[in-house]
Structures are given as C-alpha cells and as structure tokens.
mmCIF file of the C-alpha atoms, coordinates in Angstrom:
data_MODEL
# 
_entry.id   MODEL 
# 
loop_
_atom_site.group_PDB 
_atom_site.id 
_atom_site.type_symbol 
_atom_site.label_atom_id 
_atom_site.label_alt_id 
_atom_site.label_comp_id 
_atom_site.label_asym_id 
_atom_site.label_entity_id 
_atom_site.label_seq_id 
_atom_site.pdbx_PDB_ins_code 
_atom_site.Cartn_x 
_atom_site.Cartn_y 
_atom_site.Cartn_z 
_atom_site.occupancy 
_atom_site.B_iso_or_equiv 
_atom_site.pdbx_formal_charge 
_atom_site.auth_seq_id 
_atom_site.auth_comp_id 
_atom_site.auth_asym_id 
_atom_site.auth_atom_id 
_atom_site.pdbx_PDB_model_num 
ATOM 1  C CA . UNK A 1 1  ? 19.451 -77.460 7.161   1.00 0.00 ? 1  UNK A CA 1 
ATOM 2  C CA . UNK A 1 2  ? 17.620 -75.508 9.905   1.00 0.00 ? 2  UNK A CA 1 
ATOM 3  C CA . UNK A 1 3  ? 14.111 -74.152 9.218   1.00 0.00 ? 3  UNK A CA 1 
ATOM 4  C CA . UNK A 1 4  ? 13.670 -70.422 9.460   1.00 0.00 ? 4  UNK A CA 1 
ATOM 5  C CA . UNK A 1 5  ? 11.346 -69.610 12.296  1.00 0.00 ? 5  UNK A CA 1 
ATOM 6  C CA . UNK A 1 6  ? 7.939  -68.332 11.268  1.00 0.00 ? 6  UNK A CA 1 
ATOM 7  C CA . UNK A 1 7  ? 8.245  -65.000 13.198  1.00 0.00 ? 7  UNK A CA 1 
ATOM 8  C CA . UNK A 1 8  ? 11.487 -64.255 11.259  1.00 0.00 ? 8  UNK A CA 1 
ATOM 9  C CA . UNK A 1 9  ? 9.605  -64.830 8.017   1.00 0.00 ? 9  UNK A CA 1 
ATOM 10 C CA . UNK A 1 10 ? 6.916  -62.385 9.052   1.00 0.00 ? 10 UNK A CA 1 
ATOM 11 C CA . UNK A 1 11 ? 9.619  -59.863 10.018  1.00 0.00 ? 11 UNK A CA 1 
ATOM 12 C CA . UNK A 1 12 ? 11.440 -60.316 6.729   1.00 0.00 ? 12 UNK A CA 1 
ATOM 13 C CA . UNK A 1 13 ? 8.217  -59.940 4.760   1.00 0.00 ? 13 UNK A CA 1 
ATOM 14 C CA . UNK A 1 14 ? 7.328  -56.845 6.659   1.00 0.00 ? 14 UNK A CA 1 
ATOM 15 C CA . UNK A 1 15 ? 10.761 -55.283 6.010   1.00 0.00 ? 15 UNK A CA 1 
ATOM 16 C CA . UNK A 1 16 ? 10.540 -56.152 2.262   1.00 0.00 ? 16 UNK A CA 1 
ATOM 17 C CA . UNK A 1 17 ? 7.035  -54.733 2.003   1.00 0.00 ? 17 UNK A CA 1 
ATOM 18 C CA . UNK A 1 18 ? 8.016  -51.488 3.859   1.00 0.00 ? 18 UNK A CA 1 
ATOM 19 C CA . UNK A 1 19 ? 7.630  -48.419 1.756   1.00 0.00 ? 19 UNK A CA 1 
ATOM 20 C CA . UNK A 1 20 ? 8.679  -45.187 3.388   1.00 0.00 ? 20 UNK A CA 1 
ATOM 21 C CA . UNK A 1 21 ? 6.087  -42.239 3.560   1.00 0.00 ? 21 UNK A CA 1 
ATOM 22 C CA . UNK A 1 22 ? 6.728  -39.673 1.104   1.00 0.00 ? 22 UNK A CA 1 
ATOM 23 C CA . UNK A 1 23 ? 8.788  -36.742 2.550   1.00 0.00 ? 23 UNK A CA 1 
ATOM 24 C CA . UNK A 1 24 ? 7.041  -33.364 2.956   1.00 0.00 ? 24 UNK A CA 1 
ATOM 25 C CA . UNK A 1 25 ? 7.126  -31.422 -0.228  1.00 0.00 ? 25 UNK A CA 1 
ATOM 26 C CA . UNK A 1 26 ? 10.457 -29.680 -0.470  1.00 0.00 ? 26 UNK A CA 1 
ATOM 27 C CA . UNK A 1 27 ? 10.406 -26.042 -1.469  1.00 0.00 ? 27 UNK A CA 1 
ATOM 28 C CA . UNK A 1 28 ? 11.093 -25.820 -5.208  1.00 0.00 ? 28 UNK A CA 1 
ATOM 29 C CA . UNK A 1 29 ? 13.906 -23.828 -6.488  1.00 0.00 ? 29 UNK A CA 1 
ATOM 30 C CA . UNK A 1 30 ? 12.962 -20.480 -7.825  1.00 0.00 ? 30 UNK A CA 1 
ATOM 31 C CA . UNK A 1 31 ? 12.246 -20.058 -11.410 1.00 0.00 ? 31 UNK A CA 1 
ATOM 32 C CA . UNK A 1 32 ? 14.231 -17.717 -13.474 1.00 0.00 ? 32 UNK A CA 1 
ATOM 33 C CA . UNK A 1 33 ? 11.628 -14.953 -13.267 1.00 0.00 ? 33 UNK A CA 1 
ATOM 34 C CA . UNK A 1 34 ? 11.429 -15.340 -9.477  1.00 0.00 ? 34 UNK A CA 1 
ATOM 35 C CA . UNK A 1 35 ? 15.198 -15.048 -9.219  1.00 0.00 ? 35 UNK A CA 1 
ATOM 36 C CA . UNK A 1 36 ? 15.064 -11.932 -11.301 1.00 0.00 ? 36 UNK A CA 1 
ATOM 37 C CA . UNK A 1 37 ? 12.322 -10.387 -8.955  1.00 0.00 ? 37 UNK A CA 1 
ATOM 38 C CA . UNK A 1 38 ? 14.655 -11.172 -6.021  1.00 0.00 ? 38 UNK A CA 1 
ATOM 39 C CA . UNK A 1 39 ? 17.538 -9.509  -7.803  1.00 0.00 ? 39 UNK A CA 1 
ATOM 40 C CA . UNK A 1 40 ? 15.374 -6.493  -8.831  1.00 0.00 ? 40 UNK A CA 1 
ATOM 41 C CA . UNK A 1 41 ? 14.327 -6.168  -5.069  1.00 0.00 ? 41 UNK A CA 1 
ATOM 42 C CA . UNK A 1 42 ? 17.998 -6.142  -3.984  1.00 0.00 ? 42 UNK A CA 1 
ATOM 43 C CA . UNK A 1 43 ? 19.019 -3.671  -6.633  1.00 0.00 ? 43 UNK A CA 1 
ATOM 44 C CA . UNK A 1 44 ? 16.140 -1.419  -5.674  1.00 0.00 ? 44 UNK A CA 1 
ATOM 45 C CA . UNK A 1 45 ? 16.882 -1.774  -1.970  1.00 0.00 ? 45 UNK A CA 1 
ATOM 46 C CA . UNK A 1 46 ? 20.512 -0.516  -2.767  1.00 0.00 ? 46 UNK A CA 1 
ATOM 47 C CA . UNK A 1 47 ? 19.177 2.372   -4.640  1.00 0.00 ? 47 UNK A CA 1 
ATOM 48 C CA . UNK A 1 48 ? 16.799 3.294   -1.852  1.00 0.00 ? 48 UNK A CA 1 
ATOM 49 C CA . UNK A 1 49 ? 19.577 3.258   0.754   1.00 0.00 ? 49 UNK A CA 1 
ATOM 50 C CA . UNK A 1 50 ? 21.682 5.503   -1.517  1.00 0.00 ? 50 UNK A CA 1 
ATOM 51 C CA . UNK A 1 51 ? 18.903 7.937   -2.040  1.00 0.00 ? 51 UNK A CA 1 
ATOM 52 C CA . UNK A 1 52 ? 18.027 7.880   1.555   1.00 0.00 ? 52 UNK A CA 1 
ATOM 53 C CA . UNK A 1 53 ? 21.645 8.806   2.441   1.00 0.00 ? 53 UNK A CA 1 
ATOM 54 C CA . UNK A 1 54 ? 21.729 11.499  -0.143  1.00 0.00 ? 54 UNK A CA 1 
ATOM 55 C CA . UNK A 1 55 ? 18.538 13.421  0.857   1.00 0.00 ? 55 UNK A CA 1 
ATOM 56 C CA . UNK A 1 56 ? 20.004 14.888  4.193   1.00 0.00 ? 56 UNK A CA 1 
ATOM 57 C CA . UNK A 1 57 ? 23.276 15.744  2.542   1.00 0.00 ? 57 UNK A CA 1 
ATOM 58 C CA . UNK A 1 58 ? 24.568 19.316  1.888   1.00 0.00 ? 58 UNK A CA 1 
ATOM 59 C CA . UNK A 1 59 ? 24.511 18.650  -1.812  1.00 0.00 ? 59 UNK A CA 1 
ATOM 60 C CA . UNK A 1 60 ? 20.709 17.837  -1.702  1.00 0.00 ? 60 UNK A CA 1 
ATOM 61 C CA . UNK A 1 61 ? 19.908 20.698  0.575   1.00 0.00 ? 61 UNK A CA 1 
ATOM 62 C CA . UNK A 1 62 ? 21.555 23.103  -2.047  1.00 0.00 ? 62 UNK A CA 1 
ATOM 63 C CA . UNK A 1 63 ? 19.089 21.913  -4.731  1.00 0.00 ? 63 UNK A CA 1 
ATOM 64 C CA . UNK A 1 64 ? 15.931 23.888  -5.280  1.00 0.00 ? 64 UNK A CA 1 
ATOM 65 C CA . UNK A 1 65 ? 13.073 22.948  -2.951  1.00 0.00 ? 65 UNK A CA 1 
ATOM 66 C CA . UNK A 1 66 ? 11.015 21.527  -5.743  1.00 0.00 ? 66 UNK A CA 1 
ATOM 67 C CA . UNK A 1 67 ? 13.779 19.083  -6.615  1.00 0.00 ? 67 UNK A CA 1 
ATOM 68 C CA . UNK A 1 68 ? 14.074 18.059  -2.979  1.00 0.00 ? 68 UNK A CA 1 
ATOM 69 C CA . UNK A 1 69 ? 10.425 17.344  -2.876  1.00 0.00 ? 69 UNK A CA 1 
ATOM 70 C CA . UNK A 1 70 ? 10.697 15.236  -6.021  1.00 0.00 ? 70 UNK A CA 1 
ATOM 71 C CA . UNK A 1 71 ? 13.558 13.195  -4.568  1.00 0.00 ? 71 UNK A CA 1 
ATOM 72 C CA . UNK A 1 72 ? 11.495 12.593  -1.457  1.00 0.00 ? 72 UNK A CA 1 
ATOM 73 C CA . UNK A 1 73 ? 8.411  11.458  -3.482  1.00 0.00 ? 73 UNK A CA 1 
ATOM 74 C CA . UNK A 1 74 ? 10.829 9.274   -5.564  1.00 0.00 ? 74 UNK A CA 1 
ATOM 75 C CA . UNK A 1 75 ? 12.084 7.543   -2.389  1.00 0.00 ? 75 UNK A CA 1 
ATOM 76 C CA . UNK A 1 76 ? 8.584  7.134   -1.140  1.00 0.00 ? 76 UNK A CA 1 
ATOM 77 C CA . UNK A 1 77 ? 7.482  5.370   -4.349  1.00 0.00 ? 77 UNK A CA 1 
ATOM 78 C CA . UNK A 1 78 ? 10.642 3.304   -4.525  1.00 0.00 ? 78 UNK A CA 1 
ATOM 79 C CA . UNK A 1 79 ? 10.034 2.155   -0.980  1.00 0.00 ? 79 UNK A CA 1 
ATOM 80 C CA . UNK A 1 80 ? 6.341  1.243   -1.998  1.00 0.00 ? 80 UNK A CA 1 
ATOM 81 C CA . UNK A 1 81 ? 7.711  -0.598  -4.993  1.00 0.00 ? 81 UNK A CA 1 
ATOM 82 C CA . UNK A 1 82 ? 10.175 -2.579  -2.852  1.00 0.00 ? 82 UNK A CA 1 
ATOM 83 C CA . UNK A 1 83 ? 7.301  -3.557  -0.435  1.00 0.00 ? 83 UNK A CA 1 
ATOM 84 C CA . UNK A 1 84 ? 5.320  -4.883  -3.364  1.00 0.00 ? 84 UNK A CA 1 
ATOM 85 C CA . UNK A 1 85 ? 8.348  -6.890  -4.613  1.00 0.00 ? 85 UNK A CA 1 
ATOM 86 C CA . UNK A 1 86 ? 8.887  -8.250  -1.039  1.00 0.00 ? 86 UNK A CA 1 
ATOM 87 C CA . UNK A 1 87 ? 5.253  -9.496  -0.952  1.00 0.00 ? 87 UNK A CA 1 
ATOM 88 C CA . UNK A 1 88 ? 5.672  -11.166 -4.314  1.00 0.00 ? 88 UNK A CA 1 
ATOM 89 C CA . UNK A 1 89 ? 8.811  -12.854 -2.974  1.00 0.00 ? 89 UNK A CA 1 
ATOM 90 C CA . UNK A 1 90 ? 7.097  -13.927 0.204   1.00 0.00 ? 90 UNK A CA 1 
ATOM 91 C CA . UNK A 1 91 ? 4.434  -15.631 -1.961  1.00 0.00 ? 91 UNK A CA 1 
ATOM 92 C CA . UNK A 1 92 ? 7.034  -17.484 -3.894  1.00 0.00 ? 92 UNK A CA 1 
ATOM 93 C CA . UNK A 1 93 ? 7.913  -19.202 -0.737  1.00 0.00 ? 93 UNK A CA 1 
ATOM 94 C CA . UNK A 1 94 ? 4.331  -20.073 0.272   1.00 0.00 ? 94 UNK A CA 1 
ATOM 95 C CA . UNK A 1 95 ? 3.506  -21.722 -3.089  1.00 0.00 ? 95 UNK A CA 1 
# 
C-alpha cells in the first residue's frame, strides 16, 4: 500500500476544516403588518389617482366651490398620508 504524501494530508485536513463564511444577512420577509402597510399604500395610491383624475372633470367643476376645495384638500392630505406610508415601507427594507 502506498503512503499518502504529507502535502495531500495537509490539503485534506484544510478542506475538512473549512467552514464557509456566513452569508450576508438576507432581507427578512415582511411581517403580516408590514404587508398590510404595503397593501394600504397601494390602495391609497389608487384612490389618489382616481381623485386626481376626477378633480379636473366636468362633474367636479359643476360642484359648489366649497366642495371642490374640500376635494383638493382631501387629495393633499391623502398624498401626505401616502408619503408617510412610503417612508415606513422604506424603513422596513433598511431594518
């Protein structure tokens, strides 16, 4: 029987002792509440788009001026709310 060369033994020992470095932390999947925030943001965005399309319409222009102002204020607040949700979602991905 042939003797295994010493160099081969060292290589084999090194291979057997090798432990891969831990991989970079993968992004965790979103929790249920985080997913609900994302869905809420999407629903709110859809409503903002519809209201934004409605405001310049003939129907809206036929409404009393006070109601037109309230609709514009509503859209403004909805956009601010959507921006806050977007910031929260961005923070989910940083954590």
